C-alpha positions in Angstrom: 76.8 140.4 133.9 75.8 143.0 136.5 78.2 141.5 139.0 81.3 140.2 137.1 83.0 138.9 140.2 82.6 138.3 143.9 83.9 141.8 144.9 81.4 143.5 142.6 78.6 141.5 144.3 79.9 142.3 147.8 80.1 146.0 147.0 76.7 146.3 145.3 74.3 148.5 147.2 71.4 147.2 145.2 71.5 143.5 144.4 69.2 142.1 141.8 68.9 138.4 140.9 66.7 136.1 138.8 66.5 132.5 139.9 65.4 129.7 137.5 65.3 126.0 137.2 63.0 123.0 137.5 60.0 123.5 139.8 60.6 121.9 143.1 64.3 122.6 143.5 64.0 125.5 146.0 63.4 128.7 144.1 60.6 129.7 146.4 62.5 128.6 149.5 65.3 130.9 148.5 63.0 133.7 147.8 61.2 133.3 151.1 64.4 133.5 153.1 65.4 136.7 151.3 61.9 138.3 151.5 61.6 137.6 155.2 64.7 139.8 155.9 62.6 142.9 154.9 65.5 143.9 152.5 64.5 142.0 149.4 61.5 142.6 147.1 60.1 139.3 145.9 58.7 139.3 142.4 56.9 136.0 141.6 56.4 135.4 137.9 53.7 132.9 138.6 51.9 135.3 140.9 52.1 138.1 138.3 50.7 135.7 135.6 47.8 134.7 137.7 46.8 138.2 139.0 47.6 140.4 136.0 47.7 138.5 132.8 45.5 135.5 133.3 43.2 136.7 136.1 40.2 137.3 133.7 40.7 133.9 132.0 40.7 132.1 135.4 37.7 134.0 136.7 35.7 133.6 133.5 36.3 129.9 133.5 35.0 129.7 137.1 31.9 131.8 136.1 31.3 129.5 133.1 31.1 126.5 135.4 28.8 128.5 137.8 26.5 129.5 135.0 25.6 125.8 134.5 23.9 125.9 137.9 20.5 127.8 137.5 20.7 129.2 141.1 24.2 130.6 140.6 23.4 131.8 137.1 20.5 134.0 138.4 22.8 135.5 141.0 25.6 136.1 138.5 23.3 137.7 136.0 21.9 140.1 138.6 25.4 140.9 139.9 24.4 139.5 143.3 27.6 137.5 143.7 31.2 137.9 142.7 33.5 135.1 141.6 37.3 135.5 141.6 40.4 133.6 142.4 42.4 133.9 145.6 45.9 133.6 144.3 48.8 134.0 146.8 52.5 133.4 146.7 51.9 130.1 148.5 48.7 129.1 146.5 49.0 129.3 142.7 46.6 126.5 142.1 44.0 128.6 140.2 46.6 129.0 137.4 47.4 125.3 137.3 43.7 124.4 137.4 42.9 126.7 134.5 45.7 125.3 132.4 44.3 121.8 133.0 45.2 118.5 131.4 44.4 117.2 127.9 42.2 114.2 127.4 38.8 112.6 128.2 36.5 115.4 129.4 34.6 112.8 131.5 37.8 112.3 133.5 38.5 116.0 134.0 40.4 116.6 130.8 40.3 119.3 128.1 39.9 118.8 124.4 43.4 119.1 122.9 42.6 122.3 120.9 41.2 124.0 124.0 44.3 122.8 126.0 46.6 124.2 123.4 44.7 127.5 123.4 45.2 127.8 127.1 48.9 126.9 126.8 49.3 129.7 124.3 47.6 132.1 126.7 50.1 131.1 129.4 53.1 131.4 127.1 52.1 135.0 126.2 51.3 135.8 129.9 54.7 134.4 131.1 56.6 136.4 128.5 54.8 139.6 129.5 55.4 138.9 133.2 59.1 138.3 132.5 59.4 141.5 130.6 57.9 143.3 133.6 60.9 142.3 135.7 62.8 145.6 135.2 59.7 147.6 136.1 59.2 145.7 139.4 63.0 145.8 140.2 62.8 149.6 140.0 59.4 149.8 141.7 60.6 147.7 144.7 63.3 150.3 145.4 61.5 153.5 144.3 58.1 152.9 145.8 58.8 150.5 148.7 62.4 151.2 149.6 63.7 147.7 149.2 67.4 147.8 148.4 67.5 144.3 146.8 65.3 142.4 144.4 64.7 138.7 143.5 62.7 137.5 140.5 61.3 134.0 141.2 60.6 132.5 137.8 58.5 129.5 136.8 60.0 126.3 135.5 58.9 127.0 132.0 61.0 130.1 131.4 63.5 128.0 129.3 60.7 127.2 126.8 60.4 130.8 125.6 64.0 131.8 125.2 66.7 130.8 122.7 69.6 131.2 125.1 72.3 130.1 122.6 71.4 133.3 120.6 73.3 136.3 121.8 70.5 138.5 120.5 67.6 136.8 122.2 65.5 139.7 123.3 64.2 138.2 126.5 67.6 137.0 127.8 69.1 140.4 127.0 66.4 142.2 128.9 66.5 139.9 131.9 70.3 139.7 132.2 70.6 143.5 131.9 68.3 143.8 134.9 69.3 140.9 137.1 72.0 138.3 137.7 70.5 135.0 136.4 71.0 132.1 138.8 70.4 128.5 137.6 69.4 126.1 140.3 70.9 122.9 138.9 69.5 119.6 140.1 71.3 116.2 140.1 70.0 112.9 138.7 68.8 112.1 142.2 66.8 115.3 142.3 65.3 114.6 139.0 64.3 111.1 140.1 62.7 112.6 143.2 60.8 115.1 141.2 59.5 112.4 138.9 58.4 110.3 141.9 56.7 113.3 143.5 54.9 114.2 140.2 53.8 110.6 139.7 52.2 110.7 143.1 50.4 114.0 142.5 50.5 115.0 138.8 50.0 118.7 138.2 49.5 120.8 135.0 52.5 122.2 133.2 53.3 124.6 130.4 55.1 123.1 127.3 56.8 124.4 124.2 54.2 124.0 121.4 56.3 121.8 119.2 57.3 119.6 122.2 53.6 119.2 123.2 52.5 118.3 119.7 55.2 115.7 119.4 54.4 114.1 122.8 50.7 114.1 122.1 51.1 112.4 118.8 53.6 109.8 120.2 51.3 109.1 123.1 48.3 108.4 120.9 50.3 106.2 118.6 52.1 104.3 121.4 48.8 103.6 123.3 46.7 103.1 120.2 44.1 105.4 121.6 42.0 108.4 120.4 42.3 111.9 121.7 38.9 111.6 123.4 39.9 108.5 125.3 43.2 109.8 126.8 43.4 109.6 130.6 44.6 113.2 131.4 46.7 112.1 134.4 48.3 109.2 132.5 49.3 111.5 129.7 51.0 114.2 131.9 52.7 111.5 133.9 54.0 110.0 130.7 55.1 113.4 129.5 56.7 114.7 132.7 60.1 112.9 132.6 60.3 113.7 128.9 59.7 117.4 129.7 62.5 117.4 132.2 64.9 115.9 129.7 63.7 118.4 127.1 64.3 121.3 129.5 67.7 120.3 130.8 69.8 121.4 127.8 67.7 124.6 127.6 68.6 125.5 131.2 72.2 124.7 130.5 72.2 127.1 127.6 70.8 129.8 129.8 73.6 129.2 132.4 76.1 131.2 130.3 74.2 134.4 131.0 74.8 134.1 134.8 75.9 131.7 137.5 75.1 128.2 138.5 74.4 126.8 142.0 73.2 123.4 143.0 69.9 122.5 144.6 71.8 121.1 147.6 73.4 124.5 148.0 69.9 126.1 148.1 68.4 123.5 150.4 71.2 124.3 152.9 70.4 128.1 153.0 69.4 129.4 156.4 69.9 133.2 156.0 70.5 136.0 153.6 74.2 135.9 154.6 74.3 132.2 153.4 72.8 133.4 150.1 75.4 136.1 149.7 78.2 133.6 150.4 76.7 131.1 147.9 76.6 133.8 145.1 80.2 134.9 145.9 81.4 131.3 145.6 79.5 130.9 142.3 81.1 134.1 140.9 84.6 133.0 142.1 84.1 129.7 140.4 83.5 131.2 136.9 
C-alpha cells in the first residue's frame, strides 16, 4: 500500500485515496468535505464516464428522440439547435437515464438486447475512467496545484475486478496510485438502501452473467415474456440480489487497502476528521 501505517499517512505530503462501496453510503459526502477545503482534487468516476466516455451516446439518444418530432427534426438537420447533457457532480441523471431499465417499452423500458448493449458500453466506459485515475491524480497536482487527491468511484467498480487475483490489472493500477478505502455498510444500512431504492428505483450497472441469470429467473418466476416485464418491478426485484452479489466482491477488494464504516463517514465534519479516520483504519490493520 502507498501508506503502510498511520505514520506514513501523517507524513505524506501528497495523499491519494480511492473510495468505493455501495452507492448511498457517503462516498460523495466524504469527497465534498475534502474538495471544499481547496486542498483535495475530486475525481468523480461517474462524472468522467458521463462527460468523456458516454457523452456522445447520451446526446445521440436525446437527438434520436427529438428527431421523432418534425419541428425539432428540421432544426437539428439545419444545425439550428444543439442538444447535449448538463452533467454535474451533483446531477448524473443523464447517465442513469441512458442506461435505462429493461422491459415493456410502453412503460419506459428497453428491449433486453438494447439494454445489454448499453450495459456493455457502461462497463467499457467505467474501466476506462478507472484507468484514468493516475492521470488525474498527477494532473490535479501538476496543473492545478492540489496537494491531495480523492477518486470517488461508482458502486459497480467491484463488478469489473477480480480482487482475489494478485495480478488483476485494474486493482494493481488503482492501488499503485491510491489508497483504496472501502465504505462498509451494516445490515441496517443495506435495509435502508433497499427501502430507499424501492421508493425510487434507479438504473444500475450489472455484471453480464449476473444480469442474465436475474433476467431469466425473473421471467420464469413470474411466468412472463420479456416484452411484458414491468421495468421498475424488475429492477426492484433485482436490487437486493445485486447488493448481496456485490458484498463479497467488495470484501475481496478490501485486502488491497483499508476499511471504514458508513457510520464513520456519516460522522465526518472536516478534513481533519478524515485524516484521523484513515489513521485509525491503518492502525487497526
